PLY file of the C-alpha trace (Angstrom):
ply
format ascii 1.0
element vertex 105
property float x
property float y
property float z
element edge 104
property int vertex1
property int vertex2
end_header
-11.15 -17.13 5.46
-11.16 -16.38 1.69
-9.00 -13.82 -0.14
-10.91 -12.50 -3.15
-8.45 -10.10 -4.81
-6.60 -6.92 -4.02
-4.39 -4.74 -5.48
-1.62 -1.92 -4.64
-2.00 1.46 -6.30
0.68 3.96 -5.84
-0.90 7.05 -4.26
0.02 10.52 -3.30
-1.25 11.79 0.05
-0.92 15.38 0.96
-1.37 16.77 4.43
-1.68 20.04 6.13
-0.16 20.46 9.68
-2.17 22.76 12.09
-2.28 23.16 15.85
-4.89 20.11 16.19
-2.65 17.75 14.08
-2.56 16.81 10.37
-5.53 16.72 7.89
-5.64 14.98 4.52
-6.13 17.73 1.90
-5.51 15.47 -1.28
-5.63 11.76 -2.28
-4.05 11.32 -5.48
-4.08 7.67 -6.91
-1.78 6.68 -9.94
-3.68 6.60 -13.30
-4.50 3.65 -15.26
-3.03 2.45 -18.44
-0.81 4.96 -20.44
-1.05 7.57 -17.73
0.47 5.28 -14.90
3.97 6.26 -14.92
3.57 10.08 -16.08
1.14 10.43 -12.82
3.68 8.89 -10.73
6.32 11.33 -12.16
3.62 14.12 -11.54
3.21 13.25 -7.81
6.84 12.70 -7.09
7.53 16.31 -6.52
7.82 18.46 -3.39
4.39 20.14 -2.96
5.31 23.85 -2.58
7.93 24.09 -5.12
6.73 21.43 -7.76
10.35 20.24 -7.86
11.02 16.67 -8.68
12.18 14.68 -5.74
15.26 12.73 -7.27
14.67 8.90 -7.73
11.44 8.86 -5.83
9.31 8.08 -9.06
11.84 5.26 -9.85
11.63 4.00 -6.31
7.80 3.86 -6.41
7.71 2.05 -9.81
10.15 -0.52 -8.84
8.41 -1.38 -5.54
5.05 -1.62 -7.49
6.67 -4.56 -9.46
7.39 -6.31 -6.23
5.47 -5.50 -3.29
5.78 -8.65 -1.50
6.81 -6.83 1.77
3.31 -5.29 1.88
1.59 -8.80 1.33
3.62 -10.04 4.31
2.79 -7.19 6.46
-0.69 -7.68 5.54
-0.75 -11.30 6.81
1.11 -10.48 9.71
-1.30 -7.62 10.83
-4.34 -10.14 10.14
-2.83 -12.78 12.29
-2.15 -10.37 15.07
-5.74 -9.39 14.68
-6.91 -12.70 14.90
-4.77 -13.53 17.86
-5.78 -10.32 19.97
-9.40 -11.67 19.29
-8.93 -15.24 20.54
-8.65 -17.03 17.19
-5.79 -19.60 17.78
-5.58 -21.04 14.35
-6.80 -19.77 11.01
-6.22 -20.63 7.32
-6.77 -18.32 4.36
-7.54 -19.37 0.95
-5.61 -17.01 -1.40
-6.76 -15.56 -4.63
-4.72 -18.29 -6.49
-6.72 -21.19 -4.53
-3.63 -21.90 -2.20
-4.42 -22.60 1.56
-2.30 -20.48 3.58
-1.73 -21.22 7.36
-1.84 -17.92 9.37
1.10 -18.05 11.87
3.99 -15.92 12.80
6.50 -18.19 11.44
0 1
1 2
2 3
3 4
4 5
5 6
6 7
7 8
8 9
9 10
10 11
11 12
12 13
13 14
14 15
15 16
16 17
17 18
18 19
19 20
20 21
21 22
22 23
23 24
24 25
25 26
26 27
27 28
28 29
29 30
30 31
31 32
32 33
33 34
34 35
35 36
36 37
37 38
38 39
39 40
40 41
41 42
42 43
43 44
44 45
45 46
46 47
47 48
48 49
49 50
50 51
51 52
52 53
53 54
54 55
55 56
56 57
57 58
58 59
59 60
60 61
61 62
62 63
63 64
64 65
65 66
66 67
67 68
68 69
69 70
70 71
71 72
72 73
73 74
74 75
75 76
76 77
77 78
78 79
79 80
80 81
81 82
82 83
83 84
84 85
85 86
86 87
87 88
88 89
89 90
90 91
91 92
92 93
93 94
94 95
95 96
96 97
97 98
98 99
99 100
100 101
101 102
102 103
103 104
């Protein structure tokens, strides 16, 4: 397998609860460029009051700088999917051209 590219964009998801479960009513990704940090601050609020959620924007921004946990989760999920579908051994060529052996280790 070859990994072409990918990215992580902080996004606010707003759901509405009903008798049937939850429905997505708004999907708001962070803006590019100069609007990036301000957009994260804007959606780091309680939907009903608009009041800022203390520390949330900072936590989102800090996680955006190092999302290695998400990369690890992605690779683990890929490995588990391949195992469930009979693929015993697989290698991934990542976006840096490095070969990664997909295993649980």
